[in-house]
PDB file with one MODEL, atoms N, CA, C and O in Angstrom:
MODEL        1
ATOM      1  N   MET A   1     122.092 189.661 114.513  1.00  0.00           N
ATOM      2  CA  MET A   1     121.873 188.579 113.584  1.00  0.00           C
ATOM      3  C   MET A   1     121.152 187.443 114.320  1.00  0.00           C
ATOM      4  O   MET A   1     121.425 187.176 115.490  1.00  0.00           O
ATOM      5  N   ASP A   2     120.252 186.796 113.632  1.00  0.00           N
ATOM      6  CA  ASP A   2     119.466 185.726 114.224  1.00  0.00           C
ATOM      7  C   ASP A   2     120.087 184.372 113.888  1.00  0.00           C
ATOM      8  O   ASP A   2     120.185 184.010 112.716  1.00  0.00           O
ATOM      9  N   TYR A   3     120.504 183.631 114.899  1.00  0.00           N
ATOM     10  CA  TYR A   3     121.114 182.318 114.717  1.00  0.00           C
ATOM     11  C   TYR A   3     120.166 181.225 115.195  1.00  0.00           C
ATOM     12  O   TYR A   3     119.408 181.438 116.141  1.00  0.00           O
ATOM     13  N   PRO A   4     120.199 180.062 114.558  1.00  0.00           N
ATOM     14  CA  PRO A   4     119.439 178.921 115.091  1.00  0.00           C
ATOM     15  C   PRO A   4     120.187 178.355 116.294  1.00  0.00           C
ATOM     16  O   PRO A   4     121.327 178.738 116.559  1.00  0.00           O
ATOM     17  N   ALA A   5     119.550 177.455 117.013  1.00  0.00           N
ATOM     18  CA  ALA A   5     120.232 176.788 118.126  1.00  0.00           C
ATOM     19  C   ALA A   5     121.488 176.109 117.581  1.00  0.00           C
ATOM     20  O   ALA A   5     121.499 175.625 116.449  1.00  0.00           O
ATOM     21  N   LEU A   6     122.535 176.078 118.388  1.00  0.00           N
ATOM     22  CA  LEU A   6     123.826 175.598 117.924  1.00  0.00           C
ATOM     23  C   LEU A   6     124.405 174.579 118.893  1.00  0.00           C
ATOM     24  O   LEU A   6     124.315 174.746 120.109  1.00  0.00           O
ATOM     25  N   LEU A   7     124.999 173.526 118.351  1.00  0.00           N
ATOM     26  CA  LEU A   7     125.747 172.557 119.147  1.00  0.00           C
ATOM     27  C   LEU A   7     127.214 172.733 118.799  1.00  0.00           C
ATOM     28  O   LEU A   7     127.617 172.487 117.663  1.00  0.00           O
ATOM     29  N   MET A   8     128.015 173.157 119.766  1.00  0.00           N
ATOM     30  CA  MET A   8     129.454 173.359 119.571  1.00  0.00           C
ATOM     31  C   MET A   8     130.171 172.213 120.267  1.00  0.00           C
ATOM     32  O   MET A   8     129.964 171.985 121.459  1.00  0.00           O
ATOM     33  N   THR A   9     131.015 171.486 119.532  1.00  0.00           N
ATOM     34  CA  THR A   9     131.778 170.391 120.122  1.00  0.00           C
ATOM     35  C   THR A   9     133.265 170.663 119.959  1.00  0.00           C
ATOM     36  O   THR A   9     133.699 171.318 119.012  1.00  0.00           O
ATOM     37  N   SER A  10     134.030 170.142 120.908  1.00  0.00           N
ATOM     38  CA  SER A  10     135.471 170.316 120.888  1.00  0.00           C
ATOM     39  C   SER A  10     136.113 169.168 121.647  1.00  0.00           C
ATOM     40  O   SER A  10     135.428 168.348 122.258  1.00  0.00           O
ATOM     41  N   SER A  11     137.426 169.122 121.601  1.00  0.00           N
ATOM     42  CA  SER A  11     138.180 168.127 122.350  1.00  0.00           C
ATOM     43  C   SER A  11     139.299 168.825 123.104  1.00  0.00           C
ATOM     44  O   SER A  11     140.023 169.643 122.537  1.00  0.00           O
ATOM     45  N   THR A  12     139.437 168.504 124.373  1.00  0.00           N
ATOM     46  CA  THR A  12     140.473 169.111 125.199  1.00  0.00           C
ATOM     47  C   THR A  12     141.862 168.821 124.639  1.00  0.00           C
ATOM     48  O   THR A  12     142.762 169.653 124.756  1.00  0.00           O
ATOM     49  N   ARG A  13     142.042 167.665 124.040  1.00  0.00           N
ATOM     50  CA  ARG A  13     143.358 167.254 123.544  1.00  0.00           C
ATOM     51  C   ARG A  13     143.536 167.448 122.040  1.00  0.00           C
ATOM     52  O   ARG A  13     144.362 166.777 121.421  1.00  0.00           O
ATOM     53  N   ASP A  14     142.766 168.362 121.451  1.00  0.00           N
ATOM     54  CA  ASP A  14     142.916 168.642 120.021  1.00  0.00           C
ATOM     55  C   ASP A  14     144.285 169.289 119.808  1.00  0.00           C
ATOM     56  O   ASP A  14     144.561 170.349 120.369  1.00  0.00           O
ATOM     57  N   ASP A  15     145.144 168.659 119.001  1.00  0.00           N
ATOM     58  CA  ASP A  15     146.481 169.184 118.770  1.00  0.00           C
ATOM     59  C   ASP A  15     146.567 170.105 117.551  1.00  0.00           C
ATOM     60  O   ASP A  15     147.653 170.570 117.205  1.00  0.00           O
ATOM     61  N   ARG A  16     145.441 170.369 116.902  1.00  0.00           N
ATOM     62  CA  ARG A  16     145.440 171.253 115.739  1.00  0.00           C
ATOM     63  C   ARG A  16     144.701 172.566 116.000  1.00  0.00           C
ATOM     64  O   ARG A  16     145.158 173.633 115.589  1.00  0.00           O
ATOM     65  N   VAL A  17     143.575 172.484 116.674  1.00  0.00           N
ATOM     66  CA  VAL A  17     142.790 173.686 116.990  1.00  0.00           C
ATOM     67  C   VAL A  17     142.532 173.688 118.491  1.00  0.00           C
ATOM     68  O   VAL A  17     141.841 172.811 119.009  1.00  0.00           O
ATOM     69  N   HIS A  18     143.080 174.659 119.175  1.00  0.00           N
ATOM     70  CA  HIS A  18     142.936 174.710 120.628  1.00  0.00           C
ATOM     71  C   HIS A  18     141.460 174.845 121.007  1.00  0.00           C
ATOM     72  O   HIS A  18     140.735 175.629 120.394  1.00  0.00           O
ATOM     73  N   PRO A  19     141.004 174.081 122.021  1.00  0.00           N
ATOM     74  CA  PRO A  19     139.595 174.152 122.408  1.00  0.00           C
ATOM     75  C   PRO A  19     139.180 175.525 122.930  1.00  0.00           C
ATOM     76  O   PRO A  19     137.990 175.819 123.045  1.00  0.00           O
ATOM     77  N   GLY A  20     140.152 176.351 123.238  1.00  0.00           N
ATOM     78  CA  GLY A  20     139.825 177.706 123.676  1.00  0.00           C
ATOM     79  C   GLY A  20     139.048 178.486 122.632  1.00  0.00           C
ATOM     80  O   GLY A  20     138.256 179.365 122.974  1.00  0.00           O
ATOM     81  N   HIS A  21     139.265 178.174 121.363  1.00  0.00           N
ATOM     82  CA  HIS A  21     138.522 178.856 120.294  1.00  0.00           C
ATOM     83  C   HIS A  21     137.028 178.528 120.384  1.00  0.00           C
ATOM     84  O   HIS A  21     136.185 179.418 120.267  1.00  0.00           O
ATOM     85  N   ALA A  22     136.709 177.259 120.590  1.00  0.00           N
ATOM     86  CA  ALA A  22     135.306 176.862 120.721  1.00  0.00           C
ATOM     87  C   ALA A  22     134.702 177.444 121.995  1.00  0.00           C
ATOM     88  O   ALA A  22     133.547 177.870 122.001  1.00  0.00           O
ATOM     89  N   ARG A  23     135.479 177.462 123.064  1.00  0.00           N
ATOM     90  CA  ARG A  23     134.984 178.032 124.334  1.00  0.00           C
ATOM     91  C   ARG A  23     134.678 179.517 124.180  1.00  0.00           C
ATOM     92  O   ARG A  23     133.634 179.990 124.631  1.00  0.00           O
ATOM     93  N   LYS A  24     135.586 180.249 123.545  1.00  0.00           N
ATOM     94  CA  LYS A  24     135.385 181.695 123.363  1.00  0.00           C
ATOM     95  C   LYS A  24     134.200 181.990 122.437  1.00  0.00           C
ATOM     96  O   LYS A  24     133.427 182.915 122.684  1.00  0.00           O
ATOM     97  N   MET A  25     134.067 181.199 121.373  1.00  0.00           N
ATOM     98  CA  MET A  25     132.937 181.398 120.446  1.00  0.00           C
ATOM     99  C   MET A  25     131.622 181.113 121.150  1.00  0.00           C
ATOM    100  O   MET A  25     130.647 181.843 120.971  1.00  0.00           O
ATOM    101  N   THR A  26     131.592 180.050 121.954  1.00  0.00           N
ATOM    102  CA  THR A  26     130.382 179.725 122.715  1.00  0.00           C
ATOM    103  C   THR A  26     130.034 180.857 123.676  1.00  0.00           C
ATOM    104  O   THR A  26     128.879 181.272 123.766  1.00  0.00           O
ATOM    105  N   ALA A  27     131.034 181.349 124.385  1.00  0.00           N
ATOM    106  CA  ALA A  27     130.800 182.447 125.342  1.00  0.00           C
ATOM    107  C   ALA A  27     130.310 183.705 124.627  1.00  0.00           C
ATOM    108  O   ALA A  27     129.415 184.391 125.122  1.00  0.00           O
ATOM    109  N   ALA A  28     130.890 184.011 123.466  1.00  0.00           N
ATOM    110  CA  ALA A  28     130.474 185.203 122.723  1.00  0.00           C
ATOM    111  C   ALA A  28     129.035 185.082 122.234  1.00  0.00           C
ATOM    112  O   ALA A  28     128.268 186.042 122.307  1.00  0.00           O
ATOM    113  N   LEU A  29     128.671 183.903 121.737  1.00  0.00           N
ATOM    114  CA  LEU A  29     127.299 183.707 121.273  1.00  0.00           C
ATOM    115  C   LEU A  29     126.312 183.773 122.436  1.00  0.00           C
ATOM    116  O   LEU A  29     125.245 184.374 122.310  1.00  0.00           O
ATOM    117  N   GLU A  30     126.659 183.160 123.561  1.00  0.00           N
ATOM    118  CA  GLU A  30     125.778 183.224 124.730  1.00  0.00           C
ATOM    119  C   GLU A  30     125.637 184.651 125.230  1.00  0.00           C
ATOM    120  O   GLU A  30     124.541 185.065 125.607  1.00  0.00           O
ATOM    121  N   ALA A  31     126.726 185.413 125.241  1.00  0.00           N
ATOM    122  CA  ALA A  31     126.672 186.805 125.683  1.00  0.00           C
ATOM    123  C   ALA A  31     125.783 187.650 124.777  1.00  0.00           C
ATOM    124  O   ALA A  31     125.189 188.638 125.210  1.00  0.00           O
ATOM    125  N   ALA A  32     125.703 187.242 123.510  1.00  0.00           N
ATOM    126  CA  ALA A  32     124.847 187.956 122.561  1.00  0.00           C
ATOM    127  C   ALA A  32     123.402 187.468 122.608  1.00  0.00           C
ATOM    128  O   ALA A  32     122.559 187.943 121.846  1.00  0.00           O
ATOM    129  N   GLY A  33     123.114 186.513 123.506  1.00  0.00           N
ATOM    130  CA  GLY A  33     121.745 186.055 123.694  1.00  0.00           C
ATOM    131  C   GLY A  33     121.336 184.865 122.849  1.00  0.00           C
ATOM    132  O   GLY A  33     120.145 184.576 122.734  1.00  0.00           O
ATOM    133  N   HIS A  34     122.291 184.169 122.256  1.00  0.00           N
ATOM    134  CA  HIS A  34     121.972 183.012 121.420  1.00  0.00           C
ATOM    135  C   HIS A  34     122.001 181.727 122.230  1.00  0.00           C
ATOM    136  O   HIS A  34     122.698 181.624 123.239  1.00  0.00           O
ATOM    137  N   ARG A  35     121.223 180.741 121.763  1.00  0.00           N
ATOM    138  CA  ARG A  35     121.165 179.436 122.432  1.00  0.00           C
ATOM    139  C   ARG A  35     122.283 178.549 121.907  1.00  0.00           C
ATOM    140  O   ARG A  35     122.338 178.246 120.715  1.00  0.00           O
ATOM    141  N   VAL A  36     123.173 178.136 122.801  1.00  0.00           N
ATOM    142  CA  VAL A  36     124.312 177.305 122.413  1.00  0.00           C
ATOM    143  C   VAL A  36     124.437 176.152 123.395  1.00  0.00           C
ATOM    144  O   VAL A  36     124.395 176.350 124.609  1.00  0.00           O
ATOM    145  N   ARG A  37     124.591 174.956 122.864  1.00  0.00           N
ATOM    146  CA  ARG A  37     124.926 173.777 123.657  1.00  0.00           C
ATOM    147  C   ARG A  37     126.396 173.497 123.403  1.00  0.00           C
ATOM    148  O   ARG A  37     126.841 173.535 122.256  1.00  0.00           O
ATOM    149  N   TYR A  38     127.158 173.216 124.450  1.00  0.00           N
ATOM    150  CA  TYR A  38     128.597 172.999 124.314  1.00  0.00           C
ATOM    151  C   TYR A  38     128.967 171.648 124.895  1.00  0.00           C
ATOM    152  O   TYR A  38     128.544 171.296 125.996  1.00  0.00           O
ATOM    153  N   TYR A  39     129.765 170.889 124.142  1.00  0.00           N
ATOM    154  CA  TYR A  39     130.282 169.611 124.626  1.00  0.00           C
ATOM    155  C   TYR A  39     131.768 169.543 124.313  1.00  0.00           C
ATOM    156  O   TYR A  39     132.189 169.748 123.175  1.00  0.00           O
ATOM    157  N   GLU A  40     132.554 169.252 125.340  1.00  0.00           N
ATOM    158  CA  GLU A  40     133.994 169.103 125.162  1.00  0.00           C
ATOM    159  C   GLU A  40     134.417 167.745 125.697  1.00  0.00           C
ATOM    160  O   GLU A  40     134.282 167.461 126.887  1.00  0.00           O
ATOM    161  N   ASN A  41     134.926 166.922 124.810  1.00  0.00           N
ATOM    162  CA  ASN A  41     135.438 165.609 125.192  1.00  0.00           C
ATOM    163  C   ASN A  41     136.838 165.804 125.765  1.00  0.00           C
ATOM    164  O   ASN A  41     137.650 166.515 125.172  1.00  0.00           O
ATOM    165  N   ILE A  42     137.129 165.193 126.892  1.00  0.00           N
ATOM    166  CA  ILE A  42     138.448 165.378 127.500  1.00  0.00           C
ATOM    167  C   ILE A  42     139.508 164.473 126.881  1.00  0.00           C
ATOM    168  O   ILE A  42     140.698 164.632 127.152  1.00  0.00           O
ATOM    169  N   GLU A  43     139.084 163.534 126.059  1.00  0.00           N
ATOM    170  CA  GLU A  43     140.032 162.668 125.360  1.00  0.00           C
ATOM    171  C   GLU A  43     139.946 162.951 123.872  1.00  0.00           C
ATOM    172  O   GLU A  43     139.386 163.965 123.457  1.00  0.00           O
ATOM    173  N   GLY A  44     140.494 162.066 123.080  1.00  0.00           N
ATOM    174  CA  GLY A  44     140.412 162.240 121.640  1.00  0.00           C
ATOM    175  C   GLY A  44     141.377 163.294 121.152  1.00  0.00           C
ATOM    176  O   GLY A  44     142.215 163.787 121.906  1.00  0.00           O
ATOM    177  N   GLY A  45     141.255 163.624 119.921  1.00  0.00           N
ATOM    178  CA  GLY A  45     142.125 164.617 119.313  1.00  0.00           C
ATOM    179  C   GLY A  45     141.316 165.511 118.409  1.00  0.00           C
ATOM    180  O   GLY A  45     140.235 165.968 118.780  1.00  0.00           O
ATOM    181  N   HIS A  46     141.837 165.762 117.221  1.00  0.00           N
ATOM    182  CA  HIS A  46     141.163 166.670 116.298  1.00  0.00           C
ATOM    183  C   HIS A  46     139.803 166.131 115.850  1.00  0.00           C
ATOM    184  O   HIS A  46     138.897 166.906 115.547  1.00  0.00           O
ATOM    185  N   ALA A  47     139.662 164.814 115.809  1.00  0.00           N
ATOM    186  CA  ALA A  47     138.371 164.215 115.431  1.00  0.00           C
ATOM    187  C   ALA A  47     137.373 164.243 116.587  1.00  0.00           C
ATOM    188  O   ALA A  47     136.182 164.017 116.373  1.00  0.00           O
ATOM    189  N   GLY A  48     137.832 164.512 117.797  1.00  0.00           N
ATOM    190  CA  GLY A  48     136.944 164.674 118.934  1.00  0.00           C
ATOM    191  C   GLY A  48     136.604 163.410 119.693  1.00  0.00           C
ATOM    192  O   GLY A  48     135.814 163.464 120.635  1.00  0.00           O
ATOM    193  N   ALA A  49     137.174 162.263 119.316  1.00  0.00           N
ATOM    194  CA  ALA A  49     136.872 161.014 120.013  1.00  0.00           C
ATOM    195  C   ALA A  49     138.118 160.129 120.008  1.00  0.00           C
ATOM    196  O   ALA A  49     138.889 160.125 119.047  1.00  0.00           O
ATOM    197  N   ALA A  50     138.299 159.386 121.086  1.00  0.00           N
ATOM    198  CA  ALA A  50     139.473 158.520 121.214  1.00  0.00           C
ATOM    199  C   ALA A  50     139.185 157.087 120.793  1.00  0.00           C
ATOM    200  O   ALA A  50     140.109 156.338 120.476  1.00  0.00           O
ATOM    201  N   ASP A  51     137.911 156.696 120.787  1.00  0.00           N
ATOM    202  CA  ASP A  51     137.569 155.319 120.427  1.00  0.00           C
ATOM    203  C   ASP A  51     136.147 155.282 119.867  1.00  0.00           C
ATOM    204  O   ASP A  51     135.473 156.308 119.780  1.00  0.00           O
ATOM    205  N   ASN A  52     135.710 154.090 119.494  1.00  0.00           N
ATOM    206  CA  ASN A  52     134.380 153.950 118.883  1.00  0.00           C
ATOM    207  C   ASN A  52     133.252 154.315 119.839  1.00  0.00           C
ATOM    208  O   ASN A  52     132.234 154.856 119.408  1.00  0.00           O
ATOM    209  N   ALA A  53     133.413 154.030 121.122  1.00  0.00           N
ATOM    210  CA  ALA A  53     132.364 154.378 122.093  1.00  0.00           C
ATOM    211  C   ALA A  53     132.178 155.889 122.167  1.00  0.00           C
ATOM    212  O   ALA A  53     131.047 156.370 122.240  1.00  0.00           O
ATOM    213  N   GLN A  54     133.265 156.634 122.148  1.00  0.00           N
ATOM    214  CA  GLN A  54     133.163 158.090 122.190  1.00  0.00           C
ATOM    215  C   GLN A  54     132.599 158.647 120.881  1.00  0.00           C
ATOM    216  O   GLN A  54     131.851 159.625 120.882  1.00  0.00           O
ATOM    217  N   THR A  55     132.965 158.019 119.776  1.00  0.00           N
ATOM    218  CA  THR A  55     132.393 158.431 118.492  1.00  0.00           C
ATOM    219  C   THR A  55     130.885 158.206 118.487  1.00  0.00           C
ATOM    220  O   THR A  55     130.123 159.067 118.048  1.00  0.00           O
ATOM    221  N   ALA A  56     130.462 157.048 118.976  1.00  0.00           N
ATOM    222  CA  ALA A  56     129.023 156.743 119.044  1.00  0.00           C
ATOM    223  C   ALA A  56     128.303 157.741 119.949  1.00  0.00           C
ATOM    224  O   ALA A  56     127.201 158.184 119.628  1.00  0.00           O
ATOM    225  N   PHE A  57     128.919 158.096 121.076  1.00  0.00           N
ATOM    226  CA  PHE A  57     128.306 159.065 121.980  1.00  0.00           C
ATOM    227  C   PHE A  57     128.149 160.415 121.297  1.00  0.00           C
ATOM    228  O   PHE A  57     127.106 161.058 121.415  1.00  0.00           O
ATOM    229  N   LYS A  58     129.186 160.845 120.582  1.00  0.00           N
ATOM    230  CA  LYS A  58     129.128 162.140 119.900  1.00  0.00           C
ATOM    231  C   LYS A  58     128.076 162.149 118.795  1.00  0.00           C
ATOM    232  O   LYS A  58     127.389 163.151 118.599  1.00  0.00           O
ATOM    233  N   VAL A  59     127.949 161.041 118.076  1.00  0.00           N
ATOM    234  CA  VAL A  59     126.920 160.941 117.040  1.00  0.00           C
ATOM    235  C   VAL A  59     125.526 160.974 117.679  1.00  0.00           C
ATOM    236  O   VAL A  59     124.633 161.658 117.179  1.00  0.00           O
ATOM    237  N   ALA A  60     125.338 160.245 118.771  1.00  0.00           N
ATOM    238  CA  ALA A  60     124.048 160.244 119.472  1.00  0.00           C
ATOM    239  C   ALA A  60     123.730 161.642 120.008  1.00  0.00           C
ATOM    240  O   ALA A  60     122.583 162.085 119.953  1.00  0.00           O
ATOM    241  N   LEU A  61     124.735 162.323 120.518  1.00  0.00           N
ATOM    242  CA  LEU A  61     124.552 163.691 121.010  1.00  0.00           C
ATOM    243  C   LEU A  61     124.099 164.602 119.878  1.00  0.00           C
ATOM    244  O   LEU A  61     123.196 165.419 120.056  1.00  0.00           O
ATOM    245  N   SER A  62     124.719 164.463 118.728  1.00  0.00           N
ATOM    246  CA  SER A  62     124.357 165.290 117.568  1.00  0.00           C
ATOM    247  C   SER A  62     122.937 165.015 117.105  1.00  0.00           C
ATOM    248  O   SER A  62     122.181 165.945 116.824  1.00  0.00           O
ATOM    249  N   TYR A  63     122.569 163.736 117.026  1.00  0.00           N
ATOM    250  CA  TYR A  63     121.208 163.391 116.594  1.00  0.00           C
ATOM    251  C   TYR A  63     120.151 163.825 117.609  1.00  0.00           C
ATOM    252  O   TYR A  63     119.069 164.268 117.225  1.00  0.00           O
ATOM    253  N   SER A  64     120.454 163.702 118.883  1.00  0.00           N
ATOM    254  CA  SER A  64     119.475 164.144 119.892  1.00  0.00           C
ATOM    255  C   SER A  64     119.319 165.662 119.861  1.00  0.00           C
ATOM    256  O   SER A  64     118.218 166.177 120.056  1.00  0.00           O
ATOM    257  N   PHE A  65     120.411 166.379 119.618  1.00  0.00           N
ATOM    258  CA  PHE A  65     120.331 167.831 119.471  1.00  0.00           C
ATOM    259  C   PHE A  65     119.484 168.196 118.255  1.00  0.00           C
ATOM    260  O   PHE A  65     118.618 169.068 118.329  1.00  0.00           O
ATOM    261  N   LEU A  66     119.743 167.521 117.133  1.00  0.00           N
ATOM    262  CA  LEU A  66     118.978 167.775 115.911  1.00  0.00           C
ATOM    263  C   LEU A  66     117.495 167.480 116.124  1.00  0.00           C
ATOM    264  O   LEU A  66     116.639 168.263 115.712  1.00  0.00           O
ATOM    265  N   TRP A  67     117.193 166.363 116.761  1.00  0.00           N
ATOM    266  CA  TRP A  67     115.803 166.003 117.024  1.00  0.00           C
ATOM    267  C   TRP A  67     115.112 167.073 117.870  1.00  0.00           C
ATOM    268  O   TRP A  67     113.992 167.486 117.571  1.00  0.00           O
ATOM    269  N   ALA A  68     115.792 167.515 118.926  1.00  0.00           N
ATOM    270  CA  ALA A  68     115.211 168.544 119.793  1.00  0.00           C
ATOM    271  C   ALA A  68     114.993 169.842 119.018  1.00  0.00           C
ATOM    272  O   ALA A  68     113.983 170.519 119.213  1.00  0.00           O
ATOM    273  N   ALA A  69     115.933 170.192 118.143  1.00  0.00           N
ATOM    274  CA  ALA A  69     115.798 171.427 117.366  1.00  0.00           C
ATOM    275  C   ALA A  69     114.652 171.336 116.369  1.00  0.00           C
ATOM    276  O   ALA A  69     113.924 172.308 116.166  1.00  0.00           O
ATOM    277  N   LEU A  70     114.490 170.173 115.744  1.00  0.00           N
ATOM    278  CA  LEU A  70     113.442 170.021 114.740  1.00  0.00           C
ATOM    279  C   LEU A  70     112.046 169.899 115.342  1.00  0.00           C
ATOM    280  O   LEU A  70     111.070 170.343 114.737  1.00  0.00           O
ATOM    281  N   THR A  71     111.945 169.305 116.522  1.00  0.00           N
ATOM    282  CA  THR A  71     110.639 169.106 117.141  1.00  0.00           C
ATOM    283  C   THR A  71     110.275 170.188 118.136  1.00  0.00           C
ATOM    284  O   THR A  71     109.152 170.222 118.639  1.00  0.00           O
ATOM    285  N   GLY A  72     111.218 171.074 118.423  1.00  0.00           N
ATOM    286  CA  GLY A  72     110.951 172.153 119.389  1.00  0.00           C
ATOM    287  C   GLY A  72     110.883 171.677 120.827  1.00  0.00           C
ATOM    288  O   GLY A  72     110.317 172.356 121.684  1.00  0.00           O
ATOM    289  N   SER A  73     111.462 170.502 121.098  1.00  0.00           N
ATOM    290  CA  SER A  73     111.405 169.967 122.456  1.00  0.00           C
ATOM    291  C   SER A  73     112.618 170.323 123.290  1.00  0.00           C
ATOM    292  O   SER A  73     112.869 169.717 124.332  1.00  0.00           O
ATOM    293  N   ASP A  74     113.362 171.299 122.831  1.00  0.00           N
ATOM    294  CA  ASP A  74     114.572 171.710 123.551  1.00  0.00           C
ATOM    295  C   ASP A  74     114.227 172.589 124.728  1.00  0.00           C
ATOM    296  O   ASP A  74     115.119 173.031 125.452  1.00  0.00           O
TER     297      ASP A  74
ENDMDL
END
């Protein structure tokens, strides 16, 4: 199956979904030859950020990933 580039995000301290699921999915996609970017915040919880600065960083990361995917500058 052909997948577009993917940004997978997770949080080490997620108390609802263990970050191991995101790690395993990323590894499986990479093993299958797909392009995956992975970011894991060591703080935060299920929302992935502990404060506004981390939320802003995650939003900027998402937009920069989207920009690179749309312009082919990845």
